[in-house]
N, C-alpha and C positions, 0 to 999 in steps of 0.2 A: 438622806441628806440632797439637794436640788442641787444640780448641776444645770448653770446659766450658758446660753450660747445668744450672742447678739450677731446680727448679719444684716446687710445692707439690702434691702429689696428694689430700690428705685434712687435716682440720682437726676435732677435738674441744674441746667447751666445756662449760664448767659456767655455770651461773645464779649462781653467787656469785663473786665479792665484785661482780661486774656481770654483766648479761645479754650472754649469747653469749661468756662468758670465755674465751679459747682458753688452753685447759690442756697441747695436744698435737697437733703436727704432724707429718705423714709429708710426705717429700719424697725425690726422685730426683735423682741426680747423672749426665748423660749425657755423654759424650765423643765426639766425631767426628774422626777424623784421614783425611780421604780415604774412602777404601771401606770404613775400619772405624768399628764403632760399639757402643759397652759403656754398660753402665748399673747403677747400684747404687743401692738403696733404703735411708733413714735417717730416725728417729725422734727427734724432739725432746721432751722435756717442760718446759714451763713454770711454775716456781712462781710468777712473776708477770710481767705482760705489760713488756717492755724499753722505755725511755722514761720520761719525766716525768708522761705522760699516758696516761689510758685513752683509747683508740682504739675506739669502736665497731665492733661486726663489721663491719658494712652497708660500713662507711669504710675496713676495711681492703684494703689491696693486696698482692699477690704480694710483691713488693720487702720491703715493710716485713716480712713475717712472716718471708723468708727473711733479713733484719737481724737478727733475735732468734735465728738458728742460730749458736752460738756457730763463730766460724771455723775453727779446728782440726778441728772434725767436719766443714765441706764439703772440707777442704785432705786430711783423711785419705781422704774417700770419693774426690776428684778422683785421690789415689795408688793408690787399689785399681784405678780406672777404665782409669787410665795403664797398670797391671800387665796387666790383661784384655787392652787394645789391644796394647800389648807381645807379648803373646802369640800373638795372633793374626797378628800381622804377622812374627815369628819366632818359630815353634811350638817349646816347650820339645822338647829331647831326650831321651827315656825311655830307662833300660838296659832291654837284651832278654834274656830268659832263654834262653840259649844252651846247649843241648846238653854235656854234657862230651865232650871231645874220644876221651877212653879208651873209651868204650860203657857200655853197660848192663852 
């Protein structure tokens, strides 16, 4: 079973409408299934901070910012990571270019 972790790797801010107003977050979803690990990065832009009240930059937590990322973005990233892990566990079979049996 894969365990997923989401982390914020960078944030970009503007000084309006409030100081250090978060407008963009870069994040990463990592999946671990036993000895197999895979990850993918994402980027979410915000037109407004989620929630009723502005939270000063210094008071933000990683969990708060992760909560602003639409759930479907995280779910899609987890599905991609699971696909990577599945390919590591059972590598896909690729067709081989086999010489024609009747020679050249």
